N, C-alpha and C positions, 0 to 999 in steps of 0.2 A: 447449807443443807436444803434450803428451798430452791436454790438455783439448780442443784443437782436433780431434784424431782422434775423441775421444769423440763430439763433437757431430756429426761427418761420419757416424759408424757409426749414431747415432740417427736421422739424417735418412734414411739409406739403409734402415734397418728400417722406418721409416714408409712410405716411398716403396713398398717391397716389400709392405708390409701393404695399402696402397691398391690395388696391382695385383692382389693376390690376391682382394680383395674384389670387384673389378671383374670379373675373370675368372669368379668365382663367380656373380655377377648375370647376366653374359651367358650362362654355361652353364645357369642355371636358366630364363632367358627362352627360350633355344633348346629347352629340354626342354619347356617349356609350349607353345611354338609348334609344336613337332613333334608333341605330343600332341593339340593342337587340329587340326592338318592331319589327322593320322591319323583323329581322330574325324569330322571333316567329310567327308573324301574317301573313305577306305577302310572305315571301320566301318559297320555297318548302321543306326547311330542315326538318321541323316538320309535313309536310303533309303526311298523310297515304297513302301508295301505295296499301297495300292489307290487307283485314281482312280475316283469314282463321278460318273456324269452323270445329270442328270434334266432332263426338259422338252425334249429334242431329239427331235422326232418326224420331222422331214424329212431328218435325217441319220444315217448309220451311226456308232454310237457308236465303233467301234474306229477308224474313219478319223478322226473328230473328235479322239479322244485323241492320234492320231498327229500331227495338225496342231497341236494345242496344245503337245505335246512340242517340236516343231520351233520353235514361237513362243518357248517358255520359254528354250531355250538360245540363242536368237539376241538375247536382250536385253541381254547384256553379255559381256565376255570372261570374267569370273568364272562366269557361268552356263554359257558354252560349256565352260569347263574342268570345272566340277562335273558337267555333263550333265543331261539332262531327268529322270532318275530320282532326283535329289537334291531333296528338297522346298525347299531354299534357292535353288533356281534359279527358282522360280516366284514370280510377283509377283501381286499383287492387281488391278492396273489392266490390263484387257485391252481397252482402248479402240482400240488399234491393230489388234488382231486382229479386232475386230467390223467394221472397215472391209472386210475381205476376205470377211465373211459378213454381207451387208446383211439377210438373212432373219432374223438374230437382232436383237431389239430391245435385249437386254441379257444380259450373261453375268456372273454373280456367282460368284467362286471363294472357298472357305473352306479354310484350311489347319489341320489338327490335327497339331500337331508332335509331341507325345508318342505319338499313335496312328499317326502316319506316313500319314495318309489325307488325300487332297484330294477335296473335294466341289464339283462345278461344276454350278450351276443356270443353265439356259438358258431364256430367255423369248423364244419365237419371236413374229414380227410376225403379228397376226391379219389375215386376209384380209377386208378390207371389201368389195371389189368388183374388177371387171376393166375397165381402160381400153384401149380398142382404137383404134389409129390406122388410119384408113380411107383407101385410095387410090381416087380417084374419076376415071374418064375420061368422055367423051361417051356412052359405051355400057354402062359397067360400073362397079360399086362393088365393091370388095374390101377385106378386112381384111389390112393389111400385117404388123402385129404387135400382140399384146395383152400387157399387164402386169398383174400383181397389185399393188394399192396397199392400204395400211392406213388406219386412222381418222384419220391425220394427213395423208394425201395422198402418202406416201412410197412410191415404186416400189421393190419389193425382189426381184422375180423375174418371168421371163416366164410368161405364162398361156397355156393352151390357147384356141383359138377357141371361143367358147361361144354356143349358140343357145337354151339352155334358159331357163326362166322363174324358176329358183331362185336365180340368182347375179345381183347388180347388176351392170349393164353400161353403160359409157359408150362411145358411138360418137363419135370425135373426127375431124372433117373439116377441121381448121384447118391441115393440111399441116406441122404441127410435127414434130420429132424428140424423142423422149423416150427415156431409158435408166435402167437400175437406178441408184438414188441421187437421182434428180431427183424433184421434186414435181410432180403432175399440174396443180395450180394454186397460184398464190400463197396464202399462208396466209389473208389476209383474205377472199379469193374462196372459198376451200375451206370455210371455216366456214359460209358461206351456202349452198354447194353441199350440205353435210350436212344443213342444214335444209330444203332441197328435198325430200330423201328423207323427212325427218319429216313433212312436209306430205302427200306422197303416200301415206305409210304410214297416216297419220291418216284420210284420206278413202277408203282402200282401192282406190288405183289401182296398177297394176303399175309397177315401178320399173327394169325391165330393158331399157328402150328409150328411154334419154335420149341426146341428141346435143348436140354443140358444133360449130357451123358455122365461127365465126371467133373467136378468142381475144380480139381487140381489141373486140368487141362486148359481151363478158361477159354472154352469154346462154346458157341452157340450154333445150332443148326437149324436151318429152315427146311423142314420136311418136304419132300416132293408132293405136288398135288396139282390136279388138273393140267397135266402135261408140261408142268414146270420142273426144272431140275432141283436137286438138293443143293443148298448153298451153305457153305462153312464160313463162320465168322469167328474172329478172334476178339476176346475181351480186352486184350493187352493194349490195343491202339484204337484211335479214332478212324471208323471206316468211311466218313463223310467224303473223303477225297476219292473214293472209288466209285461214287455215284455215276459219273459219266461213263465209265468203263462198263459197269454192269448194265446200265441202260441201253448202251449200243449193242450188247449181247442180246438183250431183251427184244430189241427192235429187228433183230436179224431173223429172217424166215426159218433159220435152223435152230432157233431157241429151244424148241420142244424136243429137239434131238439131242440135247446135252444131258449127260449123265449127272454131272455135278459142276458147280462153280466154286472155286476154293480161294477164299479171301483171307487166309490166315497168315499170309506174309504181307508186311507193311508195304504199301505202294505197289503191290503186284496182285495180278489176277490170273489164276490158273483155271483151266476148264478141261472137261473130257467128254468125248462123244460116247453115246450108248453103243 
């Protein structure tokens, strides 16, 4: 009987020891978690000291930082809990933010944890030209809206009406509707459109009076100006191979007597006198 009691006391002692160890482990875990929570949430270790922005020329930096902070805390419940002044709330992928700012081609964020600094490098889209939608009636032609587009054909902001000779300008009579985020032309056509500019630049003709009459025709027209003829281009093929032929016509004394030059047939040049 005494032996049975001894074994019961030994089991009780072991069970009590296991509980004590469990309580100790839980206590230590709580201390560690509490310390980490304090470190992350309340201590200055993860508080941002400075946010630096470079490359943003079209936006007020203070306003942009404010928008980025709102974006940072909206990414998750954890980010919202920590707040935008905690460096852990900021993520490296700002793709969704870019959608609201099409003027930015790219935003790169770098976090320096120990220095508590965030550096944001903004690459704005370069203005390649202005694409103007033209409204035409029997008696009047007007510009309804103009858009800035970049070297990829991407529309990123509204543009002022332009009459100067320093800005590339396209007059679009196709009765289309365009908006920010659209491409002015499908990519395969746009690449040849860029090469039309290359041809005109090479032979020294102004490039600010191009027009598109019907998108289905896939043709671009250089409108006549200053004793230069009208030139028809096709968007279906690369016009670079025709540079020498067109340049020879331009160097001819009778160039200003031409009514038009037609480059809409691949590897062929047609022209007509006035």
